[in-house]
C-alpha positions in Angstrom: 11.8 -3.2 19.4 13.0 -5.3 22.4 16.5 -6.0 20.9 16.9 -2.3 20.0 15.8 -1.3 23.6 12.9 0.7 22.2 10.1 -0.7 24.5 8.8 1.3 27.4 11.3 1.5 30.3 14.2 0.4 28.1 17.2 2.6 27.4 16.3 3.9 23.9 12.6 4.5 24.7 11.7 8.2 24.6 8.4 9.2 26.2 8.4 12.6 24.5 8.7 11.1 21.0 5.9 8.7 21.8 3.7 11.4 23.1 4.2 13.4 19.8 3.1 10.4 17.8 0.0 9.9 20.0 -1.1 13.4 20.8 -2.0 16.2 18.3 -4.0 16.1 15.2 -1.9 13.5 13.4 -2.1 11.1 16.3 -5.9 11.6 16.6 -6.3 11.1 12.9 -4.1 8.0 12.8 -5.1 6.3 16.0 -8.7 7.3 16.7 -10.6 9.1 13.9 -9.1 7.2 10.9 -9.7 3.7 12.3 -13.2 4.4 13.6 -14.4 6.2 10.5 -12.8 3.9 8.0 -14.0 0.7 9.8 -17.5 2.2 10.1 -17.6 3.1 6.3 -15.8 0.0 4.9 -17.0 -2.6 7.3 -20.3 -1.6 9.0 -21.8 0.3 6.0 -20.4 -1.4 2.9 -20.4 -5.0 4.3 -24.0 -4.6 5.6 -25.3 -3.3 2.3 -23.5 -6.1 0.3 -24.5 -8.8 2.8 -28.1 -7.9 2.6 -28.0 -7.6 -1.2 -27.5 -11.3 -1.5 -24.0 -11.0 -2.9 -21.7 -14.0 -2.5 -19.3 -14.2 0.4 -16.2 -13.8 -1.7 -17.4 -10.3 -2.7 -17.5 -9.2 0.9 -14.3 -10.8 1.9 -12.1 -10.1 -1.2 -13.7 -7.3 -3.3 -14.7 -4.8 -0.7 -11.3 -4.7 0.9 -9.8 -4.0 -2.5 -12.0 -0.8 -2.4 -10.5 -0.1 1.0 -7.0 -0.5 -0.5 -7.8 1.8 -3.4 -9.0 4.4 -1.0 -5.4 4.7 0.4 -3.8 5.4 -3.0 -4.0 9.2 -2.4 -0.8 8.8 -0.3 1.1 8.0 -3.4 0.0 11.3 -5.0 1.2 13.1 -1.8 4.6 11.4 -2.2 4.8 12.3 -5.9 4.1 16.0 -5.2 6.4 16.1 -2.1 9.3 14.7 -4.1 9.1 17.3 -6.9 6.8 15.8 -9.5 9.7 14.3 -11.4 9.8 11.0 -13.4 11.7 9.5 -10.5 9.1 10.7 -8.1 6.4 9.2 -10.2 8.1 5.8 -10.3 8.6 5.9 -6.6 5.0 6.9 -6.0 3.7 4.1 -8.3 5.8 1.5 -6.5 4.6 2.9 -3.1 1.0 2.8 -4.4 1.3 -0.8 -5.5 2.8 -1.9 -2.2 0.3 0.1 -0.2 -2.6 -1.3 -2.2 -1.3 -4.8 -1.4 -0.9 -4.4 2.3 -4.1 -2.3 2.9 -6.1 -4.8 0.9 -4.6 -7.7 3.0 -5.5 -5.8 6.1 -9.0 -5.1 4.7 -9.4 -8.9 4.2 -8.5 -9.4 7.8 -10.7 -6.6 9.2 -13.6 -7.8 7.1 -13.1 -11.3 8.4 -13.1 -10.0 12.0 -16.3 -8.0 11.4 -18.1 -11.0 9.8 -17.0 -13.3 12.6 -17.8 -11.0 15.5 -20.6 -8.8 14.0 -19.1 -5.8 15.8 -16.6 -3.0 14.9 -14.5 -3.2 18.1 -12.1 -5.8 16.9 -11.5 -4.2 13.4 -11.1 -0.8 15.0 -8.6 -2.0 17.6 -6.6 -3.9 15.0 -6.6 -0.9 12.7 -5.4 1.4 15.5 -2.7 -1.1 16.4 -1.5 -1.4 12.8 -1.4 2.4 12.4 0.6 2.7 15.6 3.1 -0.1 14.8 3.5 0.6 11.1 4.6 -2.1 8.5 7.2 -4.5 10.0 10.7 -3.4 9.0 12.4 -6.7 8.2 15.5 -4.9 6.7 16.7 -4.0 10.2 17.2 -7.6 11.1 20.6 -7.6 9.5 21.9 -5.3 12.3 21.2 -7.9 15.1 24.0 -10.4 14.2 23.6 -13.5 16.3 19.9 -12.8 16.8 19.1 -12.6 13.1 18.1 -16.3 12.6 15.9 -16.1 15.7 14.2 -13.0 14.5 13.4 -14.7 11.1 12.1 -17.7 13.1 9.8 -15.5 15.2 8.4 -13.8 12.1 7.7 -17.3 10.6 6.3 -18.6 13.9 4.1 -15.5 14.2 2.6 -16.1 10.8 2.0 -19.8 11.5 0.4 -19.0 14.9 -1.8 -16.3 13.2 -3.0 -18.8 10.7 -3.6 -21.6 13.3 -5.3 -19.3 15.9 -7.4 -17.1 13.6 -10.5 -19.3 13.6 -10.6 -20.3 17.2 -9.9 -16.8 18.6 -12.6 -15.3 16.4 -15.2 -17.9 17.3 -18.7 -16.2 16.9 -19.8 -18.0 20.1 -17.4 -15.8 22.1 -19.3 -12.7 21.0 -22.8 -14.0 21.8 -24.2 -17.2 20.4 -23.6 -18.2 16.8 -27.1 -17.2 15.8 -26.3 -13.6 16.7 -23.5 -13.4 14.2 -25.8 -12.7 11.3 -23.0 -11.6 8.9 -21.1 -14.9 9.5 -24.2 -16.9 8.8 -24.8 -15.0 5.6 -21.2 -15.6 4.6 -21.5 -19.3 5.3 -24.8 -19.5 3.4 -27.0 -20.3 6.4 -30.4 -18.7 6.8 -30.5 -15.7 9.1 -32.9 -16.1 12.1 -35.8 -13.8 11.9 -37.2 -11.8 14.9 -40.5 -13.3 16.2 
């Protein structure tokens, strides 16, 4: 965004276009209602039920987000109908569904991890809103930045490395109360949950 001058107060940034993305029913759905309702259902409700059922931690972290990913497959059907219900449209919709299942499941793993570590919905909701606002990173446009291309690839790699290194320390349950208050993380780690006196 910086190199293409699309950040606020840069030459190619257009406030009117940004307002259209944020305001209106689609903006409210994508940035407010969708993230809050989906995180409430898939994190607060489903994780709480599975955590209290005695299921293993991998079920909460890996299986529940798969359900979250499957819940987004309806977009493939929309694409299939929109493109004329042809064989080509079906193949395109299937490829889109597979890719969307992959990245929504990966995001579900991350959001579930955040919920388990922090025991609140604020972090998953904010991350969900941010992801909906930014969209999937478009690495294909890197080819248009000539001499900056290798630096852009390097920043993608550096970003992934920093994400991996900083994920545990920046989600430390002690930052969101003491570690005993993060009941979900204790259940995930197999520790007994403190009981009220």
